[in-house]
C-alpha positions as CSV (number, residue, x, y, z in Angstrom):
1,S,-34.9,36.0,14.3
2,A,-33.4,32.7,13.9
3,A,-34.2,31.8,17.4
4,S,-37.6,32.1,16.4
5,D,-37.9,30.2,12.9
6,V,-36.4,27.4,15.0
7,Y,-39.0,27.8,17.7
8,K,-41.5,28.1,14.9
9,R,-40.8,24.6,13.5
10,Q,-40.8,23.0,16.6
11,V,-44.3,24.2,17.2
12,L,-45.6,23.6,14.0
13,K,-43.7,19.6,14.1
14,Q,-45.5,19.3,18.0
15,L,-49.3,20.5,16.4
16,Q,-48.8,18.4,13.0
17,S,-48.0,15.3,15.5
18,S,-50.8,16.5,17.9
19,Y,-53.4,16.9,15.4
20,S,-52.6,14.3,13.2
21,K,-55.8,12.5,13.1
22,F,-57.5,15.8,12.4
23,G,-55.5,16.4,9.2
24,S,-52.4,18.9,8.1
25,V,-51.3,22.0,10.1
26,A,-49.2,25.1,8.1
27,F,-48.3,27.7,9.5
28,D,-49.3,31.1,7.6
29,S,-46.8,33.5,8.0
30,G,-48.8,36.6,6.9
31,S,-50.9,36.4,9.9
32,K,-48.8,34.0,12.4
33,T,-51.3,31.8,12.4
34,F,-50.7,27.9,12.6
35,Q,-53.7,26.1,10.8
36,I,-55.2,22.5,11.0
37,D,-56.9,21.7,7.9
38,P,-59.2,19.1,8.9
39,S,-60.5,18.1,5.0
40,S,-58.2,15.1,4.8
41,G,-58.6,13.9,8.9
42,D,-60.8,11.5,10.6
43,E,-63.3,13.9,11.8
44,A,-63.8,16.0,8.0
45,D,-67.5,14.6,8.2
46,S,-68.5,15.7,11.5
47,L,-66.7,18.9,10.9
48,K,-68.4,19.7,7.9
49,Y,-71.6,19.1,9.4
50,L,-70.8,21.4,12.5
51,A,-70.1,23.8,10.0
52,Q,-73.0,23.8,8.4
53,N,-75.4,23.4,11.3
54,P,-73.2,25.5,14.0
55,T,-76.2,25.3,16.5
56,Q,-75.5,21.4,17.0
57,A,-72.2,22.4,18.3
58,S,-72.9,21.5,21.9
59,S,-74.3,18.2,21.3
60,M,-71.4,17.4,19.5
61,G,-68.8,17.9,21.9
62,W,-67.5,20.7,20.5
63,S,-65.9,22.3,23.4
64,S,-64.1,19.6,24.5
65,L,-61.9,20.5,21.0
66,T,-61.7,23.8,21.5
67,D,-60.8,23.8,24.9
68,S,-58.0,21.4,23.9
69,L,-57.1,24.1,21.4
70,D,-57.2,27.0,23.8
71,K,-54.9,25.1,25.9
72,T,-52.7,24.6,22.9
73,S,-52.6,28.0,22.2
74,T,-51.7,28.7,25.5
75,Q,-48.1,26.8,25.8
76,V,-47.8,28.1,21.8
77,S,-47.7,31.4,23.6
78,K,-45.5,30.7,26.2
79,L,-43.1,29.3,23.4
80,L,-43.4,31.7,20.8
81,G,-44.7,35.0,22.6
82,S,-48.4,36.6,22.3
83,D,-48.7,37.5,18.5
84,Y,-49.6,34.1,17.4
85,S,-52.8,31.7,16.4
86,I,-54.2,29.0,16.0
87,S,-57.0,28.3,13.6
88,L,-59.1,24.8,12.9
89,M,-60.3,25.8,9.1
90,N,-63.4,25.1,7.8
91,P,-63.6,21.7,5.8
92,N,-66.3,23.0,3.5
93,D,-64.3,26.3,2.3
94,T,-60.4,26.3,4.1
95,S,-60.1,29.7,3.5
96,Q,-62.4,30.4,6.6
97,A,-61.8,29.4,9.8
98,M,-64.4,27.4,12.2
99,Y,-62.4,28.4,15.5
100,T,-59.3,30.3,16.0
101,T,-57.2,31.3,19.8
102,K,-54.9,33.1,20.4
103,N,-53.0,33.4,23.9
104,G,-55.5,30.8,25.3
105,S,-58.3,32.7,24.4
106,K,-60.7,32.2,21.2
107,T,-61.1,35.4,18.9
108,Y,-63.9,33.9,16.7
109,D,-66.1,30.6,17.0
110,I,-68.4,29.3,14.4
111,A,-70.7,28.1,17.0
112,D,-71.1,31.5,18.3
113,Q,-73.1,32.9,15.0
């Protein structure tokens, strides 16, 4: 609907502002996912390292980032409904997610491998 398109644009703008130091944010309409692409951001190097060494996640403060993504996801669900996800993409391969959350709960976490 037109209303939900307006909300989606607002949410996208908000996410782009909130995660600007991480990189770019885009909306993938096929999967209804807001994708944070960190490959150009301040955290690119540490996220690349974490993607290759997921067992290091807990010592790198991964959970504070994923908790923040879960909270953001809860807010997105309140605005747009429960069909929308947020993914932090892998800077080594931006077609793959490192973390995905939907309705405030993780659906994928590279650190669980």
